[in-house]
Structures are given as C-alpha cells and as structure tokens.
FIGULO-788898 format. One record per residue (C-alpha): residue number from 1; z, y, x. Coordinates in nm, 3 decimals, padded with zeros to 5 digits. Layout:
<rovex NUM, up Z, north Y, east X>
...
***
This chain:
<rovex 1, up -04.873, north 02.471, east 04.848>
<rovex 2, up -04.892, north 02.835, east 04.975>
<rovex 3, up -05.075, north 02.950, east 05.285>
<rovex 4, up -04.836, north 02.970, east 05.611>
<rovex 5, up -04.741, north 03.199, east 05.855>
<rovex 6, up -04.754, north 03.085, east 06.257>
<rovex 7, up -04.626, north 03.134, east 06.490>
<rovex 8, up -04.766, north 03.103, east 06.859>
<rovex 9, up -04.482, north 02.906, east 07.081>
<rovex 10, up -04.507, north 02.953, east 07.469>
<rovex 11, up -04.690, north 02.638, east 07.590>
<rovex 12, up -04.969, north 02.741, east 07.296>
<rovex 13, up -04.846, north 02.497, east 07.024>
<rovex 14, up -04.815, north 02.703, east 06.662>
<rovex 15, up -04.564, north 02.651, east 06.406>
<rovex 16, up -04.635, north 02.683, east 06.071>
<rovex 17, up -04.395, north 02.847, east 05.843>
<rovex 18, up -04.308, north 02.998, east 05.474>
<rovex 19, up -04.043, north 03.209, east 05.405>
<rovex 20, up -03.982, north 03.209, east 05.017>
<rovex 21, up -03.793, north 03.469, east 04.864>
<rovex 22, up -03.816, north 03.712, east 05.134>
<rovex 23, up -03.687, north 03.997, east 04.899>
<rovex 24, up -03.349, north 03.878, east 04.946>
<rovex 25, up -03.374, north 03.965, east 05.311>
<rovex 26, up -03.092, north 04.165, east 05.423>
<rovex 27, up -02.909, north 04.112, east 05.135>
<rovex 28, up -02.824, north 03.747, east 05.150>
<rovex 29, up -02.824, north 03.498, east 05.431>
<rovex 30, up -03.161, north 03.279, east 05.480>
<rovex 31, up -03.086, north 02.901, east 05.444>
<rovex 32, up -03.283, north 02.683, east 05.660>
<rovex 33, up -03.464, north 02.319, east 05.568>
<rovex 34, up -03.510, north 02.139, east 05.895>
<rovex 35, up -03.714, north 01.780, east 05.804>
<rovex 36, up -03.708, north 01.435, east 05.905>
<rovex 37, up -03.965, north 01.196, east 06.077>
<rovex 38, up -04.295, north 01.252, east 05.889>
<rovex 39, up -04.170, north 01.547, east 05.675>
<rovex 40, up -04.370, north 01.873, east 05.577>
<rovex 41, up -04.254, north 02.185, east 05.483>
<rovex 42, up -04.350, north 02.143, east 05.128>
<rovex 43, up -04.150, north 01.790, east 05.085>
<rovex 44, up -03.878, north 02.039, east 05.026>
<rovex 45, up -04.097, north 02.193, east 04.707>
<rovex 46, up -03.872, north 02.061, east 04.454>
<rovex 47, up -03.517, north 02.242, east 04.614>
<rovex 48, up -03.690, north 02.529, east 04.801>
<rovex 49, up -03.894, north 02.700, east 04.520>
<rovex 50, up -03.571, north 02.754, east 04.243>
<rovex 51, up -03.324, north 02.812, east 04.564>
<rovex 52, up -03.606, north 03.119, east 04.617>
<rovex 53, up -03.528, north 03.297, east 04.322>
<rovex 54, up -03.166, north 03.348, east 04.462>
<rovex 55, up -03.204, north 03.387, east 04.836>
<rovex 56, up -03.451, north 03.318, east 05.097>
<rovex 57, up -03.590, north 03.012, east 05.242>
<rovex 58, up -03.726, north 02.911, east 05.524>
<rovex 59, up -03.964, north 02.576, east 05.537>
<rovex 60, up -04.156, north 02.471, east 05.837>
<rovex 61, up -04.375, north 02.235, east 05.970>
<rovex 62, up -04.248, north 02.024, east 06.283>
<rovex 63, up -04.509, north 02.080, east 06.627>
<rovex 64, up -04.781, north 01.833, east 06.576>
<rovex 65, up -04.721, north 01.722, east 06.205>
<rovex 66, up -04.856, north 01.932, east 05.820>
<rovex 67, up -05.048, north 02.275, east 05.953>
<rovex 68, up -04.871, north 02.326, east 06.273>
<rovex 69, up -05.035, north 02.211, east 06.641>
<rovex 70, up -04.912, north 02.059, east 06.948>
<rovex 71, up -05.000, north 02.242, east 07.295>
<rovex 72, up -05.346, north 02.204, east 07.429>
<rovex 73, up -05.345, north 01.835, east 07.617>
<rovex 74, up -05.301, north 01.969, east 07.952>
<rovex 75, up -04.987, north 02.112, east 07.882>
<rovex 76, up -04.864, north 01.755, east 07.762>
<rovex 77, up -04.706, north 01.736, east 07.374>
<rovex 78, up -04.439, north 01.462, east 07.447>
<rovex 79, up -04.143, north 01.545, east 07.170>
<rovex 80, up -03.826, north 01.510, east 07.248>
<rovex 81, up -03.494, north 01.650, east 06.988>
<rovex 82, up -03.416, north 01.883, east 07.226>
<rovex 83, up -03.791, north 02.086, east 07.218>
<rovex 84, up -03.795, north 02.080, east 06.880>
<rovex 85, up -03.459, north 02.275, east 06.848>
<rovex 86, up -03.555, north 02.531, east 07.122>
<rovex 87, up -03.936, north 02.532, east 06.884>
<rovex 88, up -03.694, north 02.645, east 06.600>
<rovex 89, up -03.538, north 02.834, east 06.788>
<rovex 90, up -03.804, north 03.049, east 06.901>
<rovex 91, up -03.884, north 03.050, east 06.520>
<rovex 92, up -03.564, north 03.197, east 06.419>
<rovex 93, up -03.557, north 03.483, east 06.720>
<rovex 94, up -03.928, north 03.608, east 06.593>
<rovex 95, up -03.790, north 03.662, east 06.245>
<rovex 96, up -03.509, north 03.890, east 06.417>
<rovex 97, up -03.234, north 03.684, east 06.172>
<rovex 98, up -02.875, north 03.801, east 06.240>
<rovex 99, up -02.697, north 03.528, east 06.015>
<rovex 100, up -02.839, north 03.210, east 05.855>
<rovex 101, up -02.786, north 02.871, east 05.715>
<rovex 102, up -02.914, north 02.541, east 05.847>
<rovex 103, up -03.004, north 02.229, east 05.645>
<rovex 104, up -03.096, north 01.954, east 05.839>
<rovex 105, up -03.222, north 01.607, east 05.705>
<rovex 106, up -03.262, north 01.290, east 05.898>
<rovex 107, up -03.378, north 01.358, east 06.220>
<rovex 108, up -03.399, north 01.702, east 06.135>
<rovex 109, up -02.998, north 01.700, east 06.126>
<rovex 110, up -03.039, north 01.581, east 06.478>
<rovex 111, up -03.201, north 01.908, east 06.578>
<rovex 112, up -02.968, north 02.090, east 06.384>
<rovex 113, up -02.666, north 01.977, east 06.601>
<rovex 114, up -02.925, north 01.981, east 06.895>
<rovex 115, up -03.008, north 02.413, east 06.759>
<rovex 116, up -02.649, north 02.419, east 06.777>
<rovex 117, up -02.555, north 02.305, east 07.130>
<rovex 118, up -02.843, north 02.407, east 07.301>
<rovex 119, up -02.590, north 02.678, east 07.452>
<rovex 120, up -02.376, north 02.391, east 07.622>
<rovex 121, up -02.644, north 02.232, east 07.802>
<rovex 122, up -02.627, north 02.140, east 08.186>
<rovex 123, up -02.958, north 02.286, east 08.193>
<rovex 124, up -03.159, north 02.556, east 08.079>
<rovex 125, up -02.862, north 02.632, east 07.842>
<rovex 126, up -02.963, north 02.892, east 07.598>
<rovex 127, up -02.739, north 03.139, east 07.368>
<rovex 128, up -02.800, north 03.147, east 06.998>
<rovex 129, up -02.912, north 03.533, east 06.908>
<rovex 130, up -02.759, north 03.493, east 06.552>
<rovex 131, up -02.492, north 03.324, east 06.364>
<rovex 132, up -02.503, north 02.993, east 06.209>
<rovex 133, up -02.215, north 03.050, east 05.889>
<rovex 134, up -02.316, north 02.712, east 05.740>
<rovex 135, up -02.436, north 02.398, east 05.811>
<rovex 136, up -02.541, north 02.097, east 05.614>
<rovex 137, up -02.597, north 01.748, east 05.757>
<rovex 138, up -02.766, north 01.531, east 05.498>
<rovex 139, up -02.898, north 01.185, east 05.538>
<rovex 140, up -02.833, north 01.191, east 05.948>
<rovex 141, up -02.643, north 01.098, east 06.247>
<rovex 142, up -02.516, north 01.203, east 06.565>
<rovex 143, up -02.616, north 00.928, east 06.761>
<rovex 144, up -02.883, north 00.654, east 06.690>
<rovex 145, up -02.822, north 00.419, east 06.448>
<rovex 146, up -02.891, north 00.037, east 06.501>
<rovex 147, up -02.783, north -00.143, east 06.170>
<rovex 148, up -03.061, north -00.385, east 06.107>
<rovex 149, up -03.241, north -00.342, east 05.834>
<rovex 150, up -03.233, north 00.084, east 05.858>
<rovex 151, up -03.499, north 00.290, east 05.941>
<rovex 152, up -03.850, north 00.404, east 05.866>
<rovex 153, up -04.053, north 00.124, east 05.714>
<rovex 154, up -04.376, north 00.230, east 05.914>
<rovex 155, up -04.736, north 00.035, east 05.872>
<rovex 156, up -04.804, north -00.022, east 06.257>
<rovex 157, up -05.095, north -00.283, east 06.171>
<rovex 158, up -05.391, north -00.098, east 06.399>
<rovex 159, up -05.655, north 00.057, east 06.214>
<rovex 160, up -06.034, north 00.023, east 06.327>
<rovex 161, up -06.210, north 00.134, east 06.040>
<rovex 162, up -06.170, north 00.502, east 05.825>
<rovex 163, up -05.930, north 00.459, east 05.560>
<rovex 164, up -05.974, north 00.514, east 05.167>
<rovex 165, up -05.743, north 00.751, east 05.011>
<rovex 166, up -05.605, north 00.423, east 04.821>
<rovex 167, up -05.570, north 00.232, east 05.136>
<rovex 168, up -05.383, north 00.475, east 05.276>
<rovex 169, up -05.118, north 00.508, east 04.995>
<rovex 170, up -05.107, north 00.123, east 05.038>
<rovex 171, up -04.952, north 00.179, east 05.381>
<rovex 172, up -04.758, north 00.467, east 05.272>
<rovex 173, up -04.610, north 00.284, east 04.974>
<rovex 174, up -04.308, north 00.076, east 05.158>
<rovex 175, up -04.215, north 00.434, east 05.295>
<rovex 176, up -04.198, north 00.599, east 05.030>
<rovex 177, up -04.007, north 00.333, east 04.849>
<rovex 178, up -03.776, north 00.318, east 05.105>
<rovex 179, up -03.704, north 00.656, east 05.121>
<rovex 180, up -03.516, north 00.594, east 04.762>
<rovex 181, up -03.353, north 00.302, east 04.578>
<rovex 182, up -03.522, north 00.033, east 04.357>
<rovex 183, up -03.337, north 00.135, east 04.052>
<rovex 184, up -03.484, north 00.510, east 04.088>
<rovex 185, up -03.825, north 00.391, east 04.187>
<rovex 186, up -03.805, north 00.132, east 03.877>
<rovex 187, up -03.721, north 00.447, east 03.615>
<rovex 188, up -04.040, north 00.512, east 03.466>
<rovex 189, up -03.873, north 00.892, east 03.435>
<rovex 190, up -03.943, north 00.918, east 03.839>
<rovex 191, up -04.307, north 00.791, east 03.797>
<rovex 192, up -04.489, north 01.141, east 03.822>
<rovex 193, up -04.231, north 01.236, east 04.124>
<rovex 194, up -04.284, north 00.886, east 04.309>
<rovex 195, up -04.641, north 00.940, east 04.269>
<rovex 196, up -04.629, north 01.311, east 04.423>
<rovex 197, up -04.464, north 01.177, east 04.699>
<rovex 198, up -04.731, north 00.901, east 04.763>
<rovex 199, up -05.049, north 01.127, east 04.703>
<rovex 200, up -04.836, north 01.357, east 05.030>
<rovex 201, up -04.798, north 01.104, east 05.251>
<rovex 202, up -05.194, north 01.088, east 05.303>
<rovex 203, up -05.232, north 01.464, east 05.390>
<rovex 204, up -05.126, north 01.590, east 05.750>
<rovex 205, up -04.872, north 01.322, east 05.870>
<rovex 206, up -05.052, north 01.178, east 06.151>
<rovex 207, up -04.922, north 00.817, east 06.283>
<rovex 208, up -04.962, north 00.944, east 06.625>
<rovex 209, up -04.671, north 01.219, east 06.566>
<rovex 210, up -04.477, north 00.984, east 06.321>
<rovex 211, up -04.425, north 00.718, east 06.651>
<rovex 212, up -04.369, north 01.057, east 06.867>
<rovex 213, up -04.064, north 01.217, east 06.676>
<rovex 214, up -03.945, north 00.807, east 06.579>
<rovex 215, up -03.935, north 00.766, east 06.989>
<rovex 216, up -03.731, north 01.116, east 07.028>
<rovex 217, up -03.470, north 00.993, east 06.776>
<rovex 218, up -03.453, north 00.664, east 07.001>
<rovex 219, up -03.397, north 00.814, east 07.317>
<rovex 220, up -03.176, north 01.193, east 07.197>
<rovex 221, up -02.831, north 01.256, east 07.345>
<rovex 222, up -02.619, north 01.483, east 07.229>
<rovex 223, up -02.288, north 01.602, east 07.394>
<rovex 224, up -02.079, north 01.901, east 07.398>
<rovex 225, up -01.950, north 01.896, east 07.029>
<rovex 226, up -01.570, north 02.019, east 07.147>
<rovex 227, up -01.776, north 02.329, east 07.254>
<rovex 228, up -01.911, north 02.421, east 06.914>
<rovex 229, up -01.746, north 02.712, east 06.748>
<rovex 230, up -01.487, north 02.617, east 06.526>
<rovex 231, up -01.529, north 02.838, east 06.239>
<rovex 232, up -01.904, north 02.745, east 06.119>
<rovex 233, up -01.867, north 02.564, east 05.788>
<rovex 234, up -02.032, north 02.227, east 05.747>
<rovex 235, up -02.111, north 02.000, east 05.464>
<rovex 236, up -02.232, north 01.632, east 05.498>
<rovex 237, up -02.452, north 01.494, east 05.219>
<rovex 238, up -02.507, north 01.163, east 05.222>
<rovex 239, up -02.552, north 00.869, east 04.955>
<rovex 240, up -02.474, north 00.538, east 04.921>
<rovex 241, up -02.793, north 00.419, east 04.867>
<rovex 242, up -02.935, north 00.571, east 05.165>
<rovex 243, up -03.197, north 00.255, east 05.322>
<rovex 244, up -03.307, north 00.462, east 05.625>
<rovex 245, up -02.988, north 00.596, east 05.754>
<rovex 246, up -02.696, north 00.395, east 05.645>
<rovex 247, up -02.410, north 00.545, east 05.468>
<rovex 248, up -02.189, north 00.488, east 05.713>
<rovex 249, up -02.336, north 00.713, east 05.984>
<rovex 250, up -02.239, north 01.016, east 05.709>
<rovex 251, up -01.896, north 00.913, east 05.739>
<rovex 252, up -01.874, north 00.881, east 06.121>
<rovex 253, up -02.014, north 01.270, east 06.099>
<rovex 254, up -01.662, north 01.347, east 05.995>
<rovex 255, up -01.516, north 01.209, east 06.326>
<rovex 256, up -01.732, north 01.430, east 06.487>
<rovex 257, up -01.683, north 01.772, east 06.275>
<rovex 258, up -01.307, north 01.746, east 06.170>
<rovex 259, up -01.323, north 02.034, east 06.018>
<rovex 260, up -01.596, north 01.892, east 05.779>
<rovex 261, up -01.615, north 01.830, east 05.429>
<rovex 262, up -01.780, north 01.575, east 05.242>
<rovex 263, up -01.999, north 01.657, east 04.940>
<rovex 264, up -01.724, north 01.597, east 04.635>
<rovex 265, up -01.823, north 01.381, east 04.285>
<rovex 266, up -01.769, north 01.465, east 04.002>
<rovex 267, up -01.865, north 01.730, east 03.699>
<rovex 268, up -01.810, north 02.068, east 03.808>
<rovex 269, up -02.000, north 02.304, east 03.958>
<rovex 270, up -02.060, north 02.228, east 04.373>
<rovex 271, up -01.996, north 01.864, east 04.304>
<rovex 272, up -02.289, north 01.570, east 04.253>
<rovex 273, up -02.239, north 01.324, east 03.972>
<rovex 274, up -02.190, north 01.018, east 04.181>
<rovex 275, up -02.304, north 00.913, east 04.555>
<rovex 276, up -02.552, north 00.659, east 04.429>
<rovex 277, up -02.859, north 00.799, east 04.566>
<rovex 278, up -03.102, north 00.748, east 04.837>
<rovex 279, up -03.231, north 00.897, east 05.141>
<rovex 280, up -03.455, north 01.213, east 04.957>
<rovex 281, up -03.111, north 01.310, east 04.812>
<rovex 282, up -03.252, north 01.650, east 04.631>
<rovex 283, up -03.489, north 01.402, east 04.446>
<rovex 284, up -03.177, north 01.290, east 04.270>
<rovex 285, up -02.970, north 01.431, east 03.940>
<rovex 286, up -03.100, north 01.760, east 03.778>
<rovex 287, up -03.170, north 02.039, east 04.076>
<rovex 288, up -02.919, north 02.273, east 03.910>
<rovex 289, up -02.639, north 02.061, east 04.043>
<rovex 290, up -02.807, north 02.046, east 04.391>
<rovex 291, up -02.820, north 02.458, east 04.343>
<rovex 292, up -02.472, north 02.469, east 04.275>
<rovex 293, up -02.389, north 02.235, east 04.564>
<rovex 294, up -02.528, north 02.440, east 04.797>
<rovex 295, up -02.448, north 02.789, east 04.652>
<rovex 296, up -02.087, north 02.702, east 04.603>
<rovex 297, up -02.051, north 02.593, east 04.986>
<rovex 298, up -02.267, north 02.901, east 05.107>
<rovex 299, up -02.016, north 03.164, east 04.910>
<rovex 300, up -01.700, north 02.951, east 05.063>
<rovex 301, up -01.662, north 03.189, east 05.366>
<rovex 302, up -01.683, north 03.511, east 05.204>
<rovex 303, up -01.459, north 03.375, east 04.996>
<rovex 304, up -01.207, north 03.277, east 05.240>
<rovex 305, up -01.252, north 03.597, east 05.460>
<rovex 306, up -01.177, north 03.819, east 05.134>
<rovex 307, up -00.859, north 03.585, east 05.047>
<rovex 308, up -00.757, north 03.721, east 05.431>
<rovex 309, up -00.802, north 04.044, east 05.335>
***
C-alpha cells in the first residue's frame, strides 16, 4: 500500500486518501471508490491499479479505519451515514474536482446516495460544488435490509487478552468467506486471493469502528430521491450469490431510480458473463471484464451528448 495523503476535517478527524492516475486529471473525470463496512482503501487494489492506468482513481479510508482517524475524543466520534457523506464531500471539495463519478459499494452505496441527497436535507442542506456524471451502486441498498441470514458475520466474542495474528484470522475467516460464495472459496485458483483478503483483515480494521459503521447502517434514513437531477447516469451491479446484501436489494434500487440500468450479462465488452458472483464483485472474472463495464458506462453520457449534436 502506498503512503496516503491526509485531509484534516473541521472536527479534527483526518481522512487518508490516494489519488491514483493523477496524470489524467483534467483529461478524464475521476472515479471515486467508496467502501463498505470494515473496508479499507486498498481493498480496491485489484480494480483500482489497472483502472488508474487509464483514468484518475480516488480511494480513501472512512474515518476511524485504516489510516484515517477519529476526531478528538472530547468532540465525539459517533458515526452516521450522513457524517461519512459529509466527510467525502469535504475530501472532494479539497481536490477541486469539477466532474466526477462515484462507485459506492455496500455501506458505501448508502454513503453515495446520501452524498447525492445532501442538497435536499431538511436540516443543514449543502450544495455539491461539482457535477456527478455517473454513479455505480454495487452490492448495496437504499433501505436497511431485514432478510434473515444476511449481513456481516462478525465475531462479537469479548477479547480478554491480546490475540496473535493467527487468532485474529480465525475470527475474521467467516466474514471473509461470506464476502464471496462457497464455490469461489473452494476453487484452488482463488486460494492466494482469499489469503490476501484474510491477511488484510487483521490490520487497520478496529472492531470498534466496524460496530459503529454497522450501527450507522441500521439507523440510516434516506429521502428526497425525487429531487435528484434526472440526467445522472446510474448503473447497478449486484450478484445473485451475494450473502451479505441480498440480490433483491439491487433489484429494488431499479424502482428507486427508474432511469437506472442493471449490469448486463453476455460476452460483449461492458457485459459480465453471468450474475453468479458474491459481495466482493470485483474479485470475480478477469479484471478486464470490470474495466470494460466501468469504462463503457462512463462513456455513455458523452455518446448521448454527441448524438444530440
């Protein structure tokens, strides 16, 4: 993982971030990856690195996780979806971006929606000083899901003594397995990636923050969708084998965003072979498949605009 830059927030918290592919700034719009519960910025590594070869990519850690910090204890550090959206807004403002695209994953999809809805809040609304041209909502939802059997598999057993790295991995394994599906986990070809994910779980992911993020999801209230600009291009990516956020949640987003598209299946560029993938969708298929999905969708508005000229 590269050394991040830091943004000091007004309440004293600091956000760690990396702007990859910065040489493309001013030529192509950046895409911002927004992680879910327990996510760290470098979870996106498999997708972010190759994508940064052709456009700017922004990855960051939510407050209290990874290399990001909480505000000083005396100011409190309760986490909400709105707070994370405002954190992201501050980060984007600091980079002086004019146009950008957002890719929200799981809880990050809720943060993405909240960011878009900030101008329409009843209390303390704030205008977005940039244009969001494209939105990817991936493995996510617009209201809290209640289906039994879904959600993170967190080991909440009290820790009474320091744990070794191996003991930490034992606690983390069910959650990592749940991020994929049994077929993917059992495939020997995925062993190295699974171990990479398992190793990454024991660094920079404090349980305290994960529980706060989970509570933020359970308490979120999003409204005002009817006020969103109608020209925002939106693509939904959701796998049928998602064991954390049910596939039905992705389908329900189509009703919330009538102009949204669902990722198509097929063998053409911009399509995925099938929908048999789990929560961590970008770990499935050749990475070129996902690069094409993102890039062809990102070019959609430009093509429509050219067609109207």
